N, C-alpha and C positions, 0 to 999 in steps of 0.2 A: 582287744583283750581275749586271750583264748580261754574257752571254758571246758574244763576236762569231764565230761559226763560217762558215768560208768554205763555199760550196757552188757544186761543179762541175755545171753546169747541161745535164749529160749523161744520157742512157739509161741508162748503166751504174751511175750514182750515184743515181737516182731511188728506189731502194729504201729508200733512207737518208733521203730528203728527204720523200717522200710522206707520211710520217706525223710528221716532225719540224716542227711547225707553230712558227710564230714566237709566242713569248708574250713576257711581261715580264720572263723572263730569258735569252731566246736572241734573238740578231739574226742572220739569215742573211744572207751578202753573196755574191752571185754572182761566180764569177769562173773563168774558162777555166784549166786547169792551169798555164801559165807565168805567168799573172796571179796564181795563189795561192802560187805559189813565190816569187814576189816580196814578197807579203803576208806570208808565213812570214818570210823572210830580214830585213825590216824590222821584224816584231813587231806588225804591225797586225791581226794576227786571233789570237784564243786559241787555237784549236782549228779542225781540218778534216780532210779526206782527201789529204794534200799529198803532190805528186809524190814518189817512191820517192828520186830522186836529191838532192832538196831535204831529205829526212831525213837524208840521210847529212850533208848539210854544217850542219844545224841543232841536232845532237845536244846541243850545250851550253845550249841555250835551252829547247828542246821533248821531250817524251817520248812514248811509245808510249800510246795511248787504248785501252785495252784490247788487243786482238788484231783489232781494226777494221781493214778492208782493202778495195781494189778490186784483183781478182786474176782471171786467166785460167786455166782449166784446161787448154785446148788454145787451139784459135783465139779469135781475139780480136772479129774480125769488125767492128771499128771501130778499128783501128790497122792502116791500110793503105797500102802503097807501091805507086803506079800506074807503069810503066814501057815506055818504048817497046820496050827492049829487055829479052831474058831476063835476070834478075839476074848470072849470070855473064860477062854481055858489059857490065857496067856499070863496070869499070875506066877511070879517067879521064873517067867522067861527071860532069854537072853535075846535082846532087841539090836539088831545091826542097823547102823545109820549113816546114809552116805554123808560122806566130806563136803558135800555141796549146799547143806542147807544151814539157815539158821532159823527162821520163823516155824518152819513145817515140824522139825523136831520138837518145839516148844508146844506147838498145837498139840503132835500127837501123845504128849505128856498131859495135856489138859484133858485129852480124850480119855486116855486110858485111866488115870487116876481119878478125875471127877465125875465122868460121864459113866464109864464103865467098871469103875471100882477096882481096876488092876492094878498091881505093883510089880512091875519087871523085876526080874534080878539085875539086869545091867541092860545098859546104851553101849556099845561100842562100834567100832566100824564092821562094815559088812563081811559078811563069809559065809562058808558053806555049814558051820556048826551052829549058826544063830536059828532060832526058831520062828523069827521074823524079820522083815527087814524092810526099811523104810527107801523108795526111791522119789526123786522127782524130776522134773522138767523132761527134757527129751529122752532121757534115760528111760524113766516111767512110761512114758509115750511108746516107746518101742517095744517095751515089754508088757505091755497093758492087755495082751491077750492071754496072758500066763507065763509063770515059770514051773518048771518041773519040780516036784516033791514040795511046792509051796501052793496048794489047791485054793486057799481062801484069799481075795485080793478085797481089801477097803480101801474106800476114797475117803480122805480126810474131809475134803470139802464136804461131801456128801453127809458125814456121820456129823461134821458142826453144824449143816443146815437142819438135818433130823432132829437134834438136840434144842437148839436154839429158834429157829426158823429165821436165821437170818444168815444173810452172805459172809463170806469170809475174804478178810483184806489181807494179803501175802506180802503186799510193798506198796509203799507211796512213794512218790516223786518228792523229795527235799533238795533244798538248796542252801550253799553256804549264808549264814545270816551277814557276815562281811562284806558279801558284794554287793558294787553299787546297785542300787534301786533299778536303774534303767537297764543293767544287764539282766537283771533278774527279769524284767518285763519281757524282753526280745528273747529270752529262753524260753518264757511262758508263750509267748507269741508264736514261735519256732515249734513248738511243742504241739501247742492245738493244730497246727496246719499238719505237722507230721501225723498226729493220730487220724486225723480226719482222713488224709491220703492213704495212711493202712488200711483204714476201715473200708475204704472204698476200691481198695487193690488186693483184696483176700485171694483172687485167683492167682494174682502174680505171686504171691508169698507162697501158695500151696505148690504152683508149679517149682519153685525155687526149693521149698523145704520137704514137700510130703514124700519124695521117693525115700528119702534118709529115715524119713519118720513111719514108712510103711502107711502112709495115709492117702485116702482119695482125696480130690478137691473137696467134696461135699464133707467128709471128715474133718478137715482142716477147717471149713467155714464151722459146721457145727460145734467144733472146739473153741473156735475164737468166740464164736457168739454165747459162749456160756461164762463169758469172764465179762466184769465192768472195769471200764478204764478211767472213768471219773466220779468220785465219790458223791453220793446224796446222803438224806439223814439216816435210810439203812446202814449204809457203811460206817458212818460215823459211829452211830448205836454200837456195831458190831466191833468195832476197836475199841471201844470202852469196856464192852462186856468181854472180850477176851484178856485185855490189859487186866481185868480185876480176876479172872480164873487163872492168868500165868502167875501171880502174884501168889495165889493161894496153890496153886501146882509147885512152884520152886519151893516154898517153905515145907509142904506136904512130904517132897521128893530129898529134901535135906535132910528131915527128919528119919526117914526110911533108911537113906543110907547111912546116917548114924546108928541106928540101931544095928543094922546089917555089920558095921566095922566093929561093934562092941560084941557081937555073938561069937 
């Protein structure tokens, strides 16, 4: 039975996929987080590191695959808000959002609305007219040292940790509930072995990915060391905390948009 596994093509996921070779039993499907979310909702993948907010919405069809995750201990270094203004001056601003995100945009809304008390005027696609814009993954890494006309750079993982003192879980590995248990056990074993192999071969990952990302081997290693890939109690608490904040943020945002449309 061939298992279709969604593969996020970012450096922060590479430790899983560096050693998870495509075999007769596994098909890797490269998808950015927003597309991976769509694939999970449509049921076109069997397993993968699915964005956290999509895990909330697909619990009837998918379950956790072990405790595997993609989480930051503090700064994410690849979930970055670039802004023309200090964050406290973004009330009524236009925020550009990369089309690749699912969870990060929801985290941004939680942070702006509930941590900072900020209500942006709009969230739209990225463009030069935006007062600020959100980038994730490898594109954020490539532009991490600054963007012209956007002098303020905010790390969403760092902002979350400063506020809650918790890690942040951007994605959880999930698997279809209707897969045979022996298949799930095999995938779990393969994933554990792949993770161990990836973490012990960071130098090879850096050699393959570093040049494109403008990172030295030391920078790649420091970046990967800032992530956790297996959840413990602190990540579990972080998931529940974010889930509660997210519900409130969506309600606030909906009310704010309704008021805007009535003006």
